[in-house]
C-alpha positions in Angstrom: -12.0 -19.0 -12.2 -9.9 -18.1 -8.6 -10.8 -14.9 -6.6 -7.7 -12.6 -6.6 -6.2 -12.1 -3.0 -3.6 -9.5 -1.8 -2.5 -8.8 1.6 0.0 -6.3 2.5 0.8 -4.2 6.0 0.0 -0.1 6.4 2.6 1.4 8.4 1.8 4.0 10.0 3.8 6.9 12.6 2.8 10.3 14.5 4.7 12.8 13.0 4.3 16.9 14.4 1.3 15.3 16.4 -0.8 14.8 12.9 -1.0 10.7 11.6 0.9 9.8 8.5 0.7 6.6 6.6 3.4 4.9 4.3 2.4 4.9 0.9 4.2 3.3 -2.2 4.0 4.9 -5.9 4.2 2.2 -8.4 7.5 1.7 -10.8 7.7 1.6 -14.6 7.1 3.8 -17.4 3.6 3.4 -17.7 3.2 5.5 -13.9 6.0 8.3 -14.5 3.6 10.9 -14.4 0.8 9.4 -12.6 0.5 10.7 -8.5 -2.7 11.0 -7.1 -5.2 7.8 -7.1 -2.4 5.8 -8.1 0.0 5.3 -4.8 -0.8 2.3 -3.0 -0.8 0.8 0.5 2.2 -1.9 0.5 0.8 -4.9 -0.8 0.7 -8.4 -3.4 -0.7 -11.3 -4.5 -0.6 -14.0 -1.5 0.5 -17.6 -3.4 -1.7 -20.9 -2.9 1.1 -22.0 -0.6 1.0 -19.3 2.3 -1.6 -18.0 5.0 -2.7 -13.9 4.4 -1.1 -12.9 6.4 2.2 -14.3 5.9 1.9 -13.1 2.4 1.7 -9.5 3.7 4.5 -9.6 5.9 6.6 -11.0 3.0 5.0 -8.5 0.4 5.6 -5.4 2.7 9.0 -6.5 2.7 9.2 -7.0 -1.2 7.9 -4.2 -1.8 9.5 -1.3 0.3 12.7 -3.0 1.0 11.9 -2.5 4.3 11.3 -5.4 7.2 9.0 -5.5 9.3 10.1 -5.7 13.4 7.9 -7.3 14.7 5.1 -4.1 15.7 1.8 -5.4 17.0 -0.3 -5.8 13.5 -3.4 -4.5 13.8 -6.4 -5.7 11.3 -7.7 -2.9 8.9 -10.1 -6.1 7.2 -11.0 -6.4 3.9 -12.1 -4.6 1.1 -13.6 -6.0 -2.7 -12.8 -4.2 -5.5 -15.3 -4.3 -8.2 -13.4 -7.1 -10.0 -14.3 -9.4 -7.1 -10.4 -8.8 -5.8 -10.3 -9.3 -2.0 -7.5 -7.1 -0.2 -6.6 -7.7 3.6 -4.3 -5.2 5.6 -2.8 -5.2 8.6 -1.5 -1.8 10.3 1.6 -1.4 12.8 3.3 2.0 14.3 7.0 2.0 12.9 9.1 4.4 10.9 11.3 4.6 8.1 13.1 6.8 6.3 11.1 7.5 2.5 14.2 9.0 1.1 16.3 6.2 1.0 16.4 4.1 -2.0 14.2 1.3 -2.5 14.9 -1.8 -3.0 11.7 -3.4 -4.3 11.1 -6.4 -6.3 11.4 -6.4 -9.9 8.7 -6.7 -13.0 9.4 -7.4 -17.0 7.5 -5.9 -19.3 7.6 -5.1 -23.1 9.3 -1.3 -23.5 8.5 0.5 -25.4 5.5 -1.2 -26.9 5.1 -2.9 -29.6 9.2 -2.7 -29.7 9.8 -6.0 -28.7 12.3 -5.3 -26.3 11.7 -6.6 -22.8 12.6 -4.2 -19.5 12.6 -4.4 -15.7 11.0 -2.5 -13.8 11.0 -1.8 -10.0 7.2 -2.7 -8.5 7.9 0.4 -6.6 9.7 3.7 -7.3 9.4 5.1 -4.1 8.0 5.6 -0.8 6.3 8.5 1.1 4.1 9.6 4.5 1.9 11.3 4.2 -1.0 12.7 6.1 -4.6 10.7 6.3 -6.0 13.9 4.6 -3.1 13.6 1.8 -3.1 9.8 1.6 -6.5 9.6 0.7 -5.9 11.7 -2.4 -2.7 9.6 -3.1 -4.0 6.1 -2.7 -5.6 4.2 -5.0 -9.7 4.7 -4.3 -10.5 1.1 -3.3 -7.8 1.4 -0.7 -9.3 4.2 1.5 -11.3 2.6 3.8 -8.3 1.3 5.1 -7.4 4.9 5.8 -10.6 5.5 7.5 -10.2 2.4 9.3 -7.4 3.5 10.7 -7.9 5.8 12.4 -11.1 4.4 13.7 -8.8 2.3 15.1 -6.9 4.8 16.8 -9.8 6.9 17.9 -9.9 9.7 16.2 -12.1 11.4 14.3 -11.7 13.9 11.0 -14.2 16.0 9.7 -13.4 13.4 6.5 -15.0 10.7 8.3 -18.0 12.7 9.6 -18.9 13.9 6.5 -18.6 9.9 5.4 -20.1 8.3 8.2 -23.5 10.8 9.0 
C-alpha cells in the first residue's frame, strides 16, 4: 500500500499586532454545519510525477483560487496522521481578502445519499484569517502542530505553546 502524502501552504499575516493564519473550510453538504475542528491549511494530494514543494504550490492555488506570488517559503516540516498519511506544510507572509468568492476545484459525489444523483461541490467553500489561538480551535487536530511551529519560527511564545512545551 502506498503512503498518502499531502502538501500545502499556510499564508500568515499581521493584523492589529496579532499573528493570523489563513484556513480553508471544506465544501460540500457533509460540512455545511461543521465548524470547529474542520478547517484546514490549504493542501492536497501529491501526484506521483511532482515534487512535494510543487504540489504545495499547486494545491494552494487549486484550493483557494489565490496565486502564490513568490514570497519566501518557510518549511514547517511534516506531521504523520494516525492512518500514516504525511502532511508537509510551508508558511509564507501574504495577504488576501478572504471575503472574496473562493474559486476552488470541484469534487463529485452522490447527493443526496442513495439517490443515484451525482453532484459537484467545491473542495473549499470559504476562507478565513484567524488568530493563532482561534485557529487552534478551527483547524483539524492533526494540523495544530503547524501553528505552533509557525509561532516558534517567528519567535513568538504564547501561553498555549508554554503549556504544551513545558
